[in-house]
C-alpha positions as CSV (number, residue, x, y, z in Angstrom):
1,X,0.0,0.0,0.0
2,X,2.8,2.4,0.8
3,X,4.4,1.4,-2.5
4,X,1.2,2.2,-4.4
5,X,0.9,5.5,-2.6
6,X,4.5,6.2,-3.2
7,X,4.2,5.4,-6.9
8,X,1.1,7.7,-7.1
9,X,2.9,10.5,-5.4
10,X,5.9,9.9,-7.6
11,X,3.7,10.2,-10.7
12,X,2.2,13.4,-9.4
13,X,5.7,14.8,-8.6
14,X,6.9,13.7,-12.0
15,X,4.0,15.6,-13.7
16,X,4.7,18.6,-11.5
17,X,8.4,18.5,-12.2
18,X,7.7,18.3,-16.0
19,X,5.2,21.3,-15.6
20,X,7.8,23.2,-13.6
21,X,10.5,22.4,-16.2
22,X,8.1,23.5,-19.0
23,X,7.2,26.7,-17.0
24,X,10.9,27.4,-16.5
25,X,11.6,26.9,-20.2
26,X,8.7,29.2,-21.1
27,X,10.1,31.8,-18.6
28,X,13.6,31.4,-20.1
29,X,12.2,31.8,-23.6
30,X,10.2,34.9,-22.4
31,X,13.3,36.2,-20.8
32,X,15.2,35.8,-24.1
33,X,12.4,37.5,-25.9
34,X,12.4,40.3,-23.4
35,X,16.2,40.7,-23.7
36,X,15.8,40.8,-27.5
37,X,13.0,43.4,-27.2
38,X,15.2,45.5,-24.8
39,X,18.0,45.5,-27.4
40,X,15.5,46.4,-30.1
41,X,14.1,49.2,-27.9
42,X,17.6,50.4,-27.2
43,X,18.4,50.6,-30.9
44,X,15.1,52.2,-31.7
45,X,15.7,54.7,-28.9
46,X,19.0,55.7,-30.6
47,X,17.1,56.2,-33.9
48,X,14.4,58.2,-32.1
49,X,17.1,60.3,-30.4
50,X,18.6,61.0,-33.8
51,X,15.2,61.8,-35.3
52,X,14.4,64.1,-32.4
53,X,17.7,65.9,-32.8
54,X,17.0,66.3,-36.5
55,X,13.5,67.6,-35.8
56,X,14.8,70.1,-33.3
57,X,17.4,71.4,-35.9
58,X,14.8,71.6,-38.6
59,X,12.4,73.4,-36.2
60,X,15.1,75.9,-35.4
61,X,15.7,76.5,-39.1
62,X,12.0,76.9,-39.7
63,X,11.7,79.4,-36.8
64,X,14.6,81.3,-38.2
65,X,13.0,81.3,-41.7
66,X,9.7,82.5,-40.2
67,X,11.5,85.3,-38.3
68,X,13.3,86.3,-41.5
69,X,10.0,86.2,-43.4
70,X,8.3,88.4,-40.8
71,X,11.2,90.9,-41.1
72,X,10.8,90.8,-44.9
73,X,7.1,91.3,-44.6
74,X,7.6,94.4,-42.5
75,X,10.2,95.7,-45.0
76,X,7.8,95.0,-47.9
77,X,5.0,96.9,-46.1
78,X,7.3,99.8,-45.5
79,X,8.2,99.8,-49.2
80,X,4.6,99.5,-50.2
81,X,3.8,102.6,-48.1
82,X,6.6,104.5,-49.8
83,X,5.5,103.4,-53.2
84,X,1.9,104.3,-52.4
85,X,3.0,107.8,-51.2
86,X,5.1,108.2,-54.4
87,X,2.1,107.1,-56.5
88,X,0.0,109.7,-54.9
89,X,2.6,112.4,-55.5
90,X,3.0,111.3,-59.1
91,X,-0.8,111.5,-59.5
92,X,-0.8,115.0,-58.1
93,X,2.1,116.1,-60.4
94,X,0.3,114.4,-63.3
95,X,-2.8,116.4,-62.6
96,X,-0.7,119.6,-62.4
97,X,1.1,118.8,-65.6
98,X,-2.3,118.1,-67.3
99,X,-3.6,121.5,-66.1
100,X,-0.5,123.2,-67.4
101,X,-0.8,121.4,-70.7
102,X,-4.4,122.3,-71.0
103,X,-3.6,126.0,-70.3
104,X,-0.6,126.0,-72.8
105,X,-2.4,124.1,-75.6
106,X,-4.3,127.1,-76.9
107,X,-1.1,129.2,-76.8
108,X,0.7,126.5,-78.7
109,X,-2.1,126.3,-81.3
110,X,-1.9,130.1,-81.6
111,X,1.8,130.0,-82.1
112,X,1.5,127.2,-84.7
113,X,-1.1,129.2,-86.5
114,X,1.2,132.3,-86.5
115,X,4.1,130.1,-87.8
116,X,1.9,129.0,-90.7
117,X,1.3,132.6,-91.6
118,X,5.1,133.3,-91.9
119,X,6.1,133.5,-95.5
120,X,9.4,133.4,-97.3
121,X,9.2,137.2,-97.8
122,X,9.0,137.6,-94.0
123,X,12.1,135.5,-93.6
124,X,13.9,137.5,-96.3
125,X,13.0,140.7,-94.6
126,X,14.3,139.4,-91.3
127,X,17.6,138.3,-92.9
128,X,18.0,141.8,-94.5
129,X,17.6,143.6,-91.2
130,X,20.7,144.9,-89.5
131,X,22.0,142.4,-86.9
132,X,20.8,144.3,-83.8
133,X,17.4,144.9,-85.2
134,X,17.2,141.2,-86.3
135,X,18.1,139.9,-82.9
136,X,15.4,142.1,-81.4
137,X,12.8,140.9,-83.9
138,X,13.7,137.3,-83.3
139,X,13.6,137.8,-79.6
140,X,10.1,139.4,-80.0
141,X,9.0,136.4,-82.1
142,X,10.2,133.9,-79.5
143,X,8.6,136.0,-76.7
144,X,5.3,135.9,-78.5
145,X,5.6,132.1,-79.1
146,X,6.6,131.6,-75.4
147,X,3.6,133.5,-74.2
């Protein structure tokens, strides 16, 4: 009876031993997998660190570019204001020039009409005049045209 009980307990111990061995093998395999995962995580961490450094550098460059773009935008706005002021001034001067042109156009037309009335005989008479009288006559003609 003790032998049968001993054999029964031995079988149970044998099964438990096998289960423990299997559990230990499973734990050892899991430990190896964990170790492999830790190595992989360590390698990935290096990659992530490199990527983070690269991202920080690019972010710095982007910030510098944004700052530069903002400075340029301010400069462009200032230049646009100058150009706008210049355009207003040019517009005013254009208006003044058009007024002067409008005022001088009848005078020009009158002078052109007077020139059309000048004949070859008038030029001959002018050439035959003494030099001081000719210069006075020419000056008078130009004064009339200038008016």
